[in-house]
Biopython code that builds the backbone (N, CA, C, O; Angstrom):
import numpy as np
from Bio.PDB.StructureBuilder import StructureBuilder

atoms = [
    (1, "MET", "N", (0.842, -1.167, 0.000)),
    (1, "MET", "CA", (0.000, 0.000, 0.000)),
    (1, "MET", "C", (0.897, 1.243, 0.000)),
    (1, "MET", "O", (1.851, 1.330, 0.773)),
    (2, "LYS", "N", (0.584, 2.187, -0.863)),
    (2, "LYS", "CA", (1.389, 3.390, -1.008)),
    (2, "LYS", "C", (0.898, 4.487, -0.069)),
    (2, "LYS", "O", (-0.300, 4.627, 0.174)),
    (3, "ARG", "N", (1.844, 5.259, 0.451)),
    (3, "ARG", "CA", (1.450, 6.396, 1.290)),
    (3, "ARG", "C", (1.201, 7.620, 0.416)),
    (3, "ARG", "O", (1.776, 7.765, -0.663)),
    (4, "GLU", "N", (0.330, 8.496, 0.910)),
    (4, "GLU", "CA", (-0.024, 9.720, 0.200)),
    (4, "GLU", "C", (0.278, 10.909, 1.104)),
    (4, "GLU", "O", (-0.221, 10.981, 2.227)),
    (5, "ILE", "N", (1.083, 11.826, 0.623)),
    (5, "ILE", "CA", (1.376, 13.058, 1.358)),
    (5, "ILE", "C", (0.289, 14.062, 1.009)),
    (5, "ILE", "O", (0.008, 14.294, -0.167)),
    (6, "ILE", "N", (-0.322, 14.658, 2.024)),
    (6, "ILE", "CA", (-1.381, 15.644, 1.817)),
    (6, "ILE", "C", (-0.876, 16.990, 2.326)),
    (6, "ILE", "O", (-0.568, 17.151, 3.507)),
    (7, "ARG", "N", (-0.798, 17.943, 1.417)),
    (7, "ARG", "CA", (-0.326, 19.281, 1.777)),
    (7, "ARG", "C", (-1.500, 20.074, 2.340)),
    (7, "ARG", "O", (-2.542, 20.197, 1.696)),
    (8, "VAL", "N", (-1.326, 20.607, 3.542)),
    (8, "VAL", "CA", (-2.370, 21.374, 4.211)),
    (8, "VAL", "C", (-1.896, 22.820, 4.321)),
    (8, "VAL", "O", (-0.933, 23.127, 5.024)),
    (9, "GLU", "N", (-2.583, 23.680, 3.621)),
    (9, "GLU", "CA", (-2.243, 25.102, 3.672)),
    (9, "GLU", "C", (-3.161, 25.815, 4.642)),
    (9, "GLU", "O", (-4.336, 25.462, 4.751)),
    (10, "PRO", "N", (-2.660, 26.795, 5.339)),
    (10, "PRO", "CA", (-1.345, 27.413, 5.234)),
    (10, "PRO", "C", (-0.272, 26.750, 6.100)),
    (10, "PRO", "O", (0.865, 27.220, 6.136)),
    (11, "LEU", "N", (-0.618, 25.661, 6.800)),
    (11, "LEU", "CA", (0.331, 25.051, 7.739)),
    (11, "LEU", "C", (1.621, 24.608, 7.069)),
    (11, "LEU", "O", (2.703, 24.813, 7.619)),
    (12, "ALA", "N", (1.523, 24.006, 5.892)),
    (12, "ALA", "CA", (2.728, 23.538, 5.206)),
    (12, "ALA", "C", (3.677, 24.697, 4.921)),
    (12, "ALA", "O", (4.889, 24.574, 5.093)),
    (13, "SER", "N", (3.119, 25.818, 4.485)),
    (13, "SER", "CA", (3.954, 26.994, 4.219)),
    (13, "SER", "C", (4.558, 27.560, 5.501)),
    (13, "SER", "O", (5.717, 27.977, 5.509)),
    (14, "TYR", "N", (3.788, 27.577, 6.575)),
    (14, "TYR", "CA", (4.313, 28.059, 7.859)),
    (14, "TYR", "C", (5.492, 27.197, 8.299)),
    (14, "TYR", "O", (6.518, 27.726, 8.727)),
    (15, "LEU", "N", (5.356, 25.885, 8.199)),
    (15, "LEU", "CA", (6.432, 24.979, 8.598)),
    (15, "LEU", "C", (7.665, 25.173, 7.724)),
    (15, "LEU", "O", (8.791, 25.138, 8.221)),
    (16, "GLU", "N", (7.459, 25.374, 6.435)),
    (16, "GLU", "CA", (8.588, 25.622, 5.537)),
    (16, "GLU", "C", (9.308, 26.917, 5.899)),
    (16, "GLU", "O", (10.533, 26.997, 5.808)),
    (17, "LYS", "N", (8.552, 27.921, 6.305)),
    (17, "LYS", "CA", (9.134, 29.205, 6.724)),
    (17, "LYS", "C", (10.117, 29.002, 7.875)),
    (17, "LYS", "O", (11.140, 29.682, 7.962)),
    (18, "TYR", "N", (9.794, 28.062, 8.751)),
    (18, "TYR", "CA", (10.658, 27.767, 9.901)),
    (18, "TYR", "C", (11.650, 26.644, 9.589)),
    (18, "TYR", "O", (12.269, 26.086, 10.494)),
    (19, "LYS", "N", (11.793, 26.322, 8.309)),
    (19, "LYS", "CA", (12.761, 25.299, 7.861)),
    (19, "LYS", "C", (12.480, 23.938, 8.492)),
    (19, "LYS", "O", (13.402, 23.195, 8.828)),
    (20, "ALA", "N", (11.202, 23.624, 8.648)),
    (20, "ALA", "CA", (10.788, 22.333, 9.204)),
    (20, "ALA", "C", (10.322, 21.450, 8.051)),
    (20, "ALA", "O", (9.144, 21.476, 7.694)),
    (21, "PRO", "N", (11.221, 20.672, 7.469)),
    (21, "PRO", "CA", (10.854, 19.853, 6.309)),
    (21, "PRO", "C", (10.036, 18.642, 6.732)),
    (21, "PRO", "O", (10.587, 17.569, 6.974)),
    (22, "THR", "N", (8.747, 18.811, 6.820)),
    (22, "THR", "CA", (7.895, 17.734, 7.276)),
    (22, "THR", "C", (6.612, 17.702, 6.468)),
    (22, "THR", "O", (6.200, 18.725, 5.921)),
    (23, "SER", "N", (5.990, 16.569, 6.388)),
    (23, "SER", "CA", (4.683, 16.437, 5.752)),
    (23, "SER", "C", (3.632, 16.651, 6.827)),
    (23, "SER", "O", (3.640, 15.970, 7.852)),
    (24, "THR", "N", (2.733, 17.589, 6.597)),
    (24, "THR", "CA", (1.719, 17.897, 7.600)),
    (24, "THR", "C", (0.790, 16.714, 7.831)),
    (24, "THR", "O", (0.486, 16.368, 8.973)),
    (25, "VAL", "N", (0.337, 16.090, 6.735)),
    (25, "VAL", "CA", (-0.574, 14.950, 6.834)),
    (25, "VAL", "C", (-0.118, 13.866, 5.866)),
    (25, "VAL", "O", (0.238, 14.144, 4.721)),
    (26, "THR", "N", (-0.135, 12.633, 6.345)),
    (26, "THR", "CA", (0.176, 11.476, 5.505)),
    (26, "THR", "C", (-0.941, 10.459, 5.660)),
    (26, "THR", "O", (-1.361, 10.140, 6.772)),
    (27, "ARG", "N", (-1.416, 9.954, 4.522)),
    (27, "ARG", "CA", (-2.437, 8.906, 4.556)),
    (27, "ARG", "C", (-1.779, 7.603, 4.102)),
    (27, "ARG", "O", (-1.030, 7.572, 3.126)),
    (28, "HIS", "N", (-2.080, 6.533, 4.834)),
    (28, "HIS", "CA", (-1.638, 5.196, 4.448)),
    (28, "HIS", "C", (-2.853, 4.301, 4.586)),
    (28, "HIS", "O", (-3.264, 3.956, 5.693)),
    (29, "GLY", "N", (-3.417, 3.932, 3.458)),
    (29, "GLY", "CA", (-4.663, 3.168, 3.499)),
    (29, "GLY", "C", (-5.772, 4.035, 4.065)),
    (29, "GLY", "O", (-6.013, 5.143, 3.587)),
    (30, "ASP", "N", (-6.444, 3.525, 5.084)),
    (30, "ASP", "CA", (-7.526, 4.274, 5.726)),
    (30, "ASP", "C", (-7.065, 5.055, 6.947)),
    (30, "ASP", "O", (-7.885, 5.637, 7.657)),
    (31, "THR", "N", (-5.757, 5.072, 7.198)),
    (31, "THR", "CA", (-5.229, 5.751, 8.381)),
    (31, "THR", "C", (-4.588, 7.071, 7.983)),
    (31, "THR", "O", (-3.861, 7.153, 6.993)),
    (32, "ILE", "N", (-4.870, 8.104, 8.772)),
    (32, "ILE", "CA", (-4.322, 9.435, 8.541)),
    (32, "ILE", "C", (-3.406, 9.770, 9.705)),
    (32, "ILE", "O", (-3.792, 9.649, 10.868)),
    (33, "TYR", "N", (-2.193, 10.192, 9.384)),
    (33, "TYR", "CA", (-1.217, 10.608, 10.390)),
    (33, "TYR", "C", (-1.024, 12.118, 10.262)),
    (33, "TYR", "O", (-0.791, 12.633, 9.169)),
    (34, "VAL", "N", (-1.124, 12.816, 11.386)),
    (34, "VAL", "CA", (-0.964, 14.265, 11.398)),
    (34, "VAL", "C", (0.287, 14.600, 12.200)),
    (34, "VAL", "O", (0.447, 14.167, 13.341)),
    (35, "THR", "N", (1.167, 15.377, 11.584)),
    (35, "THR", "CA", (2.388, 15.807, 12.254)),
    (35, "THR", "C", (2.071, 16.926, 13.234)),
    (35, "THR", "O", (1.287, 17.823, 12.927)),
    (36, "GLY", "N", (2.672, 16.873, 14.394)),
    (36, "GLY", "CA", (2.508, 17.953, 15.353)),
    (36, "GLY", "C", (3.112, 19.230, 14.822)),
    (36, "GLY", "O", (4.109, 19.201, 14.100)),
    (37, "ALA", "N", (2.517, 20.349, 15.174)),
    (37, "ALA", "CA", (3.022, 21.651, 14.746)),
    (37, "ALA", "C", (2.822, 22.641, 15.879)),
    (37, "ALA", "O", (1.935, 22.468, 16.716)),
    (38, "PRO", "N", (3.637, 23.667, 15.905)),
    (38, "PRO", "CA", (3.451, 24.691, 16.935)),
    (38, "PRO", "C", (2.161, 25.467, 16.687)),
    (38, "PRO", "O", (1.582, 25.379, 15.605)),
    (39, "PRO", "N", (1.714, 26.216, 17.673)),
    (39, "PRO", "CA", (0.478, 26.986, 17.515)),
    (39, "PRO", "C", (0.711, 28.230, 16.648)),
    (39, "PRO", "O", (1.141, 29.272, 17.142)),
    (40, "PHE", "N", (0.424, 28.103, 15.366)),
    (40, "PHE", "CA", (0.613, 29.225, 14.449)),
    (40, "PHE", "C", (-0.565, 30.183, 14.524)),
    (40, "PHE", "O", (-1.722, 29.762, 14.521)),
    (41, "GLU", "N", (-0.261, 31.482, 14.592)),
    (41, "GLU", "CA", (-1.299, 32.504, 14.500)),
    (41, "GLU", "C", (-1.804, 32.511, 13.060)),
    (41, "GLU", "O", (-1.003, 32.638, 12.134)),
    (42, "PRO", "N", (-3.115, 32.377, 12.848)),
    (42, "PRO", "CA", (-3.621, 32.262, 11.482)),
    (42, "PRO", "C", (-3.396, 33.503, 10.623)),
    (42, "PRO", "O", (-3.255, 33.381, 9.406)),
    (43, "ASP", "N", (-3.358, 34.677, 11.213)),
    (43, "ASP", "CA", (-3.200, 35.906, 10.432)),
    (43, "ASP", "C", (-1.770, 36.147, 9.963)),
    (43, "ASP", "O", (-1.546, 36.766, 8.922)),
    (44, "SER", "N", (-0.802, 35.653, 10.738)),
    (44, "SER", "CA", (0.595, 35.985, 10.445)),
    (44, "SER", "C", (1.481, 34.781, 10.156)),
    (44, "SER", "O", (2.517, 34.918, 9.505)),
    (45, "GLY", "N", (1.087, 33.611, 10.628)),
    (45, "GLY", "CA", (1.942, 32.440, 10.500)),
    (45, "GLY", "C", (3.048, 32.410, 11.534)),
    (45, "GLY", "O", (3.906, 31.527, 11.503)),
    (46, "GLU", "N", (3.038, 33.361, 12.447)),
    (46, "GLU", "CA", (4.021, 33.385, 13.532)),
    (46, "GLU", "C", (3.571, 32.432, 14.633)),
    (46, "GLU", "O", (2.381, 32.154, 14.777)),
    (47, "ILE", "N", (4.521, 31.942, 15.398)),
    (47, "ILE", "CA", (4.198, 31.047, 16.504)),
    (47, "ILE", "C", (3.644, 31.867, 17.662)),
    (47, "ILE", "O", (4.243, 32.860, 18.075)),
    (48, "CYS", "N", (2.509, 31.448, 18.175)),
    (48, "CYS", "CA", (1.860, 32.142, 19.297)),
    (48, "CYS", "C", (2.696, 31.990, 20.556)),
    (48, "CYS", "O", (3.086, 30.883, 20.928)),
    (49, "VAL", "N", (2.961, 33.099, 21.198)),
    (49, "VAL", "CA", (3.667, 33.075, 22.485)),
    (49, "VAL", "C", (2.726, 33.500, 23.608)),
    (49, "VAL", "O", (3.163, 33.817, 24.715)),
    (50, "GLY", "N", (1.436, 33.501, 23.309)),
    (50, "GLY", "CA", (0.427, 33.899, 24.283)),
    (50, "GLY", "C", (0.154, 32.810, 25.296)),
    (50, "GLY", "O", (0.921, 31.855, 25.419)),
    (51, "PRO", "N", (-0.939, 32.956, 26.021)),
    (51, "PRO", "CA", (-1.296, 31.998, 27.070)),
    (51, "PRO", "C", (-1.485, 30.585, 26.502)),
    (51, "PRO", "O", (-1.822, 30.410, 25.331)),
    (52, "ILE", "N", (-1.263, 29.601, 27.345)),
    (52, "ILE", "CA", (-1.371, 28.202, 26.934)),
    (52, "ILE", "C", (-2.779, 27.885, 26.423)),
    (52, "ILE", "O", (-2.939, 27.034, 25.548)),
    (53, "GLU", "N", (-3.787, 28.553, 26.956)),
    (53, "GLU", "CA", (-5.152, 28.325, 26.489)),
    (53, "GLU", "C", (-5.276, 28.697, 25.008)),
    (53, "GLU", "O", (-5.862, 27.950, 24.225)),
    (54, "ARG", "N", (-4.718, 29.860, 24.625)),
    (54, "ARG", "CA", (-4.768, 30.288, 23.230)),
    (54, "ARG", "C", (-3.948, 29.348, 22.351)),
    (54, "ARG", "O", (-4.367, 29.008, 21.244)),
    (55, "GLN", "N", (-2.795, 28.932, 22.833)),
    (55, "GLN", "CA", (-1.969, 28.005, 22.073)),
    (55, "GLN", "C", (-2.721, 26.695, 21.834)),
    (55, "GLN", "O", (-2.668, 26.142, 20.736)),
    (56, "THR", "N", (-3.413, 26.202, 22.847)),
    (56, "THR", "CA", (-4.179, 24.960, 22.727)),
    (56, "THR", "C", (-5.304, 25.117, 21.717)),
    (56, "THR", "O", (-5.527, 24.228, 20.895)),
    (57, "GLU", "N", (-6.021, 26.244, 21.768)),
    (57, "GLU", "CA", (-7.087, 26.498, 20.805)),
    (57, "GLU", "C", (-6.548, 26.486, 19.372)),
    (57, "GLU", "O", (-7.156, 25.900, 18.477)),
    (58, "LEU", "N", (-5.404, 27.139, 19.165)),
    (58, "LEU", "CA", (-4.820, 27.197, 17.828)),
    (58, "LEU", "C", (-4.433, 25.806, 17.323)),
    (58, "LEU", "O", (-4.679, 25.466, 16.166)),
    (59, "VAL", "N", (-3.831, 25.015, 18.195)),
    (59, "VAL", "CA", (-3.419, 23.668, 17.797)),
    (59, "VAL", "C", (-4.644, 22.807, 17.469)),
    (59, "VAL", "O", (-4.613, 22.029, 16.516)),
    (60, "LEU", "N", (-5.705, 22.939, 18.240)),
    (60, "LEU", "CA", (-6.928, 22.187, 17.940)),
    (60, "LEU", "C", (-7.536, 22.622, 16.607)),
    (60, "LEU", "O", (-8.016, 21.784, 15.844)),
    (61, "GLU", "N", (-7.520, 23.921, 16.324)),
    (61, "GLU", "CA", (-8.020, 24.418, 15.040)),
    (61, "GLU", "C", (-7.184, 23.855, 13.892)),
    (61, "GLU", "O", (-7.723, 23.466, 12.856)),
    (62, "GLN", "N", (-5.863, 23.814, 14.082)),
    (62, "GLN", "CA", (-4.974, 23.271, 13.066)),
    (62, "GLN", "C", (-5.210, 21.778, 12.865)),
    (62, "GLN", "O", (-5.214, 21.296, 11.733)),
    (63, "LEU", "N", (-5.404, 21.054, 13.950)),
    (63, "LEU", "CA", (-5.683, 19.629, 13.862)),
    (63, "LEU", "C", (-6.970, 19.387, 13.078)),
    (63, "LEU", "O", (-7.029, 18.495, 12.232)),
    (64, "LYS", "N", (-7.989, 20.178, 13.359)),
    (64, "LYS", "CA", (-9.268, 20.068, 12.650)),
    (64, "LYS", "C", (-9.064, 20.316, 11.159)),
    (64, "LYS", "O", (-9.587, 19.572, 10.329)),
    (65, "LEU", "N", (-8.308, 21.355, 10.814)),
    (65, "LEU", "CA", (-8.018, 21.650, 9.414)),
    (65, "LEU", "C", (-7.318, 20.470, 8.742)),
    (65, "LEU", "O", (-7.648, 20.109, 7.613)),
    (66, "CYS", "N", (-6.368, 19.882, 9.427)),
    (66, "CYS", "CA", (-5.611, 18.752, 8.868)),
    (66, "CYS", "C", (-6.499, 17.549, 8.589)),
    (66, "CYS", "O", (-6.472, 17.002, 7.487)),
    (67, "VAL", "N", (-7.282, 17.134, 9.573)),
    (67, "VAL", "CA", (-8.092, 15.929, 9.370)),
    (67, "VAL", "C", (-9.203, 16.175, 8.354)),
    (67, "VAL", "O", (-9.560, 15.270, 7.600)),
    (68, "GLU", "N", (-9.753, 17.388, 8.323)),
    (68, "GLU", "CA", (-10.796, 17.682, 7.341)),
    (68, "GLU", "C", (-10.218, 17.769, 5.931)),
    (68, "GLU", "O", (-10.863, 17.332, 4.977)),
    (69, "THR", "N", (-9.016, 18.323, 5.781)),
    (69, "THR", "CA", (-8.368, 18.360, 4.470)),
    (69, "THR", "C", (-8.130, 16.949, 3.958)),
    (69, "THR", "O", (-8.176, 16.703, 2.752)),
    (70, "ALA", "N", (-7.874, 16.024, 4.875)),
    (70, "ALA", "CA", (-7.645, 14.620, 4.500)),
    (70, "ALA", "C", (-8.953, 13.852, 4.321)),
    (70, "ALA", "O", (-8.936, 12.662, 4.004)),
    (71, "GLY", "N", (-10.086, 14.528, 4.523)),
    (71, "GLY", "CA", (-11.377, 13.885, 4.313)),
    (71, "GLY", "C", (-11.957, 13.211, 5.533)),
    (71, "GLY", "O", (-12.822, 12.345, 5.403)),
    (72, "SER", "N", (-11.506, 13.585, 6.717)),
    (72, "SER", "CA", (-12.007, 12.968, 7.939)),
    (72, "SER", "C", (-12.530, 14.057, 8.879)),
    (72, "SER", "O", (-12.868, 15.154, 8.436)),
    (73, "SER", "N", (-12.594, 13.750, 10.169)),
    (73, "SER", "CA", (-13.099, 14.710, 11.151)),
    (73, "SER", "C", (-12.479, 14.434, 12.516)),
    (73, "SER", "O", (-11.864, 13.392, 12.738)),
    (74, "LEU", "N", (-12.655, 15.383, 13.417)),
    (74, "LEU", "CA", (-12.135, 15.226, 14.780)),
    (74, "LEU", "C", (-12.748, 14.010, 15.476)),
    (74, "LEU", "O", (-12.109, 13.397, 16.331)),
    (75, "GLU", "N", (-13.982, 13.661, 15.114)),
    (75, "GLU", "CA", (-14.666, 12.535, 15.754)),
    (75, "GLU", "C", (-13.973, 11.202, 15.486)),
    (75, "GLU", "O", (-14.182, 10.239, 16.224)),
    (76, "ASN", "N", (-13.159, 11.137, 14.448)),
    (76, "ASN", "CA", (-12.504, 9.880, 14.081)),
    (76, "ASN", "C", (-11.095, 9.729, 14.654)),
    (76, "ASN", "O", (-10.418, 8.736, 14.388)),
    (77, "ILE", "N", (-10.660, 10.697, 15.426)),
    (77, "ILE", "CA", (-9.305, 10.630, 15.995)),
    (77, "ILE", "C", (-9.253, 9.583, 17.095)),
    (77, "ILE", "O", (-10.120, 9.543, 17.969)),
    (78, "LEU", "N", (-8.232, 8.738, 17.046)),
    (78, "LEU", "CA", (-8.072, 7.684, 18.046)),
    (78, "LEU", "C", (-7.071, 8.044, 19.133)),
    (78, "LEU", "O", (-7.216, 7.608, 20.275)),
    (79, "LYS", "N", (-6.047, 8.842, 18.791)),
    (79, "LYS", "CA", (-4.986, 9.120, 19.755)),
    (79, "LYS", "C", (-4.353, 10.471, 19.446)),
    (79, "LYS", "O", (-4.122, 10.814, 18.287)),
    (80, "VAL", "N", (-4.079, 11.225, 20.494)),
    (80, "VAL", "CA", (-3.382, 12.505, 20.375)),
    (80, "VAL", "C", (-2.335, 12.571, 21.475)),
    (80, "VAL", "O", (-2.632, 12.307, 22.640)),
    (81, "ASP", "N", (-1.119, 12.920, 21.108)),
    (81, "ASP", "CA", (-0.066, 13.151, 22.101)),
    (81, "ASP", "C", (0.088, 14.651, 22.282)),
    (81, "ASP", "O", (0.164, 15.394, 21.304)),
    (82, "VAL", "N", (0.132, 15.097, 23.528)),
    (82, "VAL", "CA", (0.273, 16.511, 23.844)),
    (82, "VAL", "C", (1.594, 16.717, 24.570)),
    (82, "VAL", "O", (1.893, 16.043, 25.556)),
    (83, "TYR", "N", (2.374, 17.658, 24.064)),
    (83, "TYR", "CA", (3.656, 17.984, 24.689)),
    (83, "TYR", "C", (3.600, 19.423, 25.179)),
    (83, "TYR", "O", (3.272, 20.336, 24.421)),
    (84, "VAL", "N", (3.919, 19.613, 26.440)),
    (84, "VAL", "CA", (3.995, 20.956, 27.017)),
    (84, "VAL", "C", (5.339, 21.084, 27.723)),
    (84, "VAL", "O", (5.980, 20.086, 28.052)),
    (85, "THR", "N", (5.754, 22.323, 27.949)),
    (85, "THR", "CA", (7.058, 22.548, 28.570)),
    (85, "THR", "C", (7.024, 22.419, 30.081)),
    (85, "THR", "O", (8.075, 22.381, 30.721)),
    (86, "SER", "N", (5.835, 22.351, 30.663)),
    (86, "SER", "CA", (5.725, 22.221, 32.111)),
    (86, "SER", "C", (4.453, 21.448, 32.453)),
    (86, "SER", "O", (3.393, 21.701, 31.879)),
    (87, "VAL", "N", (4.558, 20.528, 33.366)),
    (87, "VAL", "CA", (3.404, 19.728, 33.785)),
    (87, "VAL", "C", (2.299, 20.612, 34.368)),
    (87, "VAL", "O", (1.132, 20.219, 34.363)),
    (88, "GLU", "N", (2.648, 21.788, 34.865)),
    (88, "GLU", "CA", (1.647, 22.700, 35.423)),
    (88, "GLU", "C", (0.667, 23.207, 34.367)),
    (88, "GLU", "O", (-0.392, 23.732, 34.710)),
    (89, "MET", "N", (1.007, 23.059, 33.097)),
    (89, "MET", "CA", (0.137, 23.541, 32.020)),
    (89, "MET", "C", (-0.983, 22.565, 31.680)),
    (89, "MET", "O", (-1.956, 22.948, 31.031)),
    (90, "PHE", "N", (-0.859, 21.313, 32.107)),
    (90, "PHE", "CA", (-1.843, 20.314, 31.712)),
    (90, "PHE", "C", (-3.275, 20.640, 32.131)),
    (90, "PHE", "O", (-4.179, 20.392, 31.333)),
    (91, "PRO", "N", (-3.550, 21.174, 33.316)),
    (91, "PRO", "CA", (-4.952, 21.495, 33.637)),
    (91, "PRO", "C", (-5.580, 22.475, 32.643)),
    (91, "PRO", "O", (-6.734, 22.299, 32.254)),
    (92, "ALA", "N", (-4.845, 23.494, 32.233)),
    (92, "ALA", "CA", (-5.380, 24.460, 31.268)),
    (92, "ALA", "C", (-5.578, 23.817, 29.904)),
    (92, "ALA", "O", (-6.593, 24.051, 29.249)),
    (93, "VAL", "N", (-4.624, 23.013, 29.475)),
    (93, "VAL", "CA", (-4.742, 22.305, 28.190)),
    (93, "VAL", "C", (-5.942, 21.366, 28.233)),
    (93, "VAL", "O", (-6.734, 21.326, 27.291)),
    (94, "ASN", "N", (-6.080, 20.620, 29.307)),
    (94, "ASN", "CA", (-7.189, 19.674, 29.440)),
    (94, "ASN", "C", (-8.538, 20.387, 29.444)),
    (94, "ASN", "O", (-9.511, 19.876, 28.890)),
    (95, "GLU", "N", (-8.601, 21.568, 30.068)),
    (95, "GLU", "CA", (-9.851, 22.327, 30.116)),
    (95, "GLU", "C", (-10.265, 22.763, 28.708)),
    (95, "GLU", "O", (-11.425, 22.610, 28.327)),
    (96, "VAL", "N", (-9.332, 23.298, 27.947)),
    (96, "VAL", "CA", (-9.653, 23.717, 26.572)),
    (96, "VAL", "C", (-10.033, 22.492, 25.739)),
    (96, "VAL", "O", (-10.983, 22.543, 24.958)),
    (97, "ASN", "N", (-9.308, 21.412, 25.900)),
    (97, "ASN", "CA", (-9.588, 20.192, 25.140)),
    (97, "ASN", "C", (-10.958, 19.611, 25.492)),
    (97, "ASN", "O", (-11.640, 19.060, 24.628)),
    (98, "ALA", "N", (-11.358, 19.732, 26.743)),
    (98, "ALA", "CA", (-12.651, 19.210, 27.183)),
    (98, "ALA", "C", (-13.817, 20.051, 26.651)),
    (98, "ALA", "O", (-14.926, 19.549, 26.467)),
    (99, "HIS", "N", (-13.549, 21.327, 26.411)),
    (99, "HIS", "CA", (-14.592, 22.256, 25.932)),
    (99, "HIS", "C", (-14.033, 23.093, 24.789)),
    (99, "HIS", "O", (-13.926, 24.314, 24.911)),
    (100, "PRO", "N", (-13.678, 22.449, 23.682)),
    (100, "PRO", "CA", (-13.046, 23.197, 22.588)),
    (100, "PRO", "C", (-13.977, 24.224, 21.957)),
    (100, "PRO", "O", (-15.184, 24.010, 21.850)),
    (101, "ALA", "N", (-13.391, 25.339, 21.545)),
    (101, "ALA", "CA", (-14.140, 26.360, 20.825)),
    (101, "ALA", "C", (-14.213, 26.028, 19.345)),
    (101, "ALA", "O", (-14.838, 26.751, 18.570)),
    (102, "VAL", "N", (-13.569, 24.927, 18.952)),
    (102, "VAL", "CA", (-13.549, 24.519, 17.549)),
    (102, "VAL", "C", (-14.925, 23.982, 17.192)),
    (102, "VAL", "O", (-15.397, 23.032, 17.817)),
    (103, "PRO", "N", (-15.575, 24.573, 16.198)),
    (103, "PRO", "CA", (-16.884, 24.046, 15.801)),
    (103, "PRO", "C", (-16.787, 22.603, 15.329)),
    (103, "PRO", "O", (-15.909, 22.278, 14.529)),
    (104, "GLY", "N", (-17.655, 21.748, 15.798)),
    (104, "GLY", "CA", (-17.596, 20.331, 15.448)),
    (104, "GLY", "C", (-18.421, 20.032, 14.330)),
    (104, "GLY", "O", (-18.488, 18.879, 13.903)),
]
sb = StructureBuilder()
sb.init_structure("model")
sb.init_model(0)
sb.init_chain("A")
sb.init_seg("    ")
for serial, (resi, resn, name, xyz) in enumerate(atoms, 1):
    if name == "N":
        sb.init_residue(resn, " ", resi, " ")
    sb.init_atom(name, np.array(xyz, "f"), 0.0, 1.0, " ", f" {name:<3s}", serial, name[0])
structure = sb.get_structure()
């Protein structure tokens, strides 16, 4: 089975700007793999340095864009790994994740 690289804009361009040579989304059969990306501000493509809540919202919006571009939805996600720089951030991340502002 052949893998398919799916370019997701504007994320692919943002990653290239930061010299991150990665495929945003890869499909292999019926499985879609989404590469982690920093929380890009949609208006500028700059990495958000704001509060962790805003960063989490941006990453969820980007994840939604990725899976929808690949023809799927957030409801079909089986596993997500979250990396933060401090364990103290997990309650805020979990709160946003539990009540996302991302339209479903």
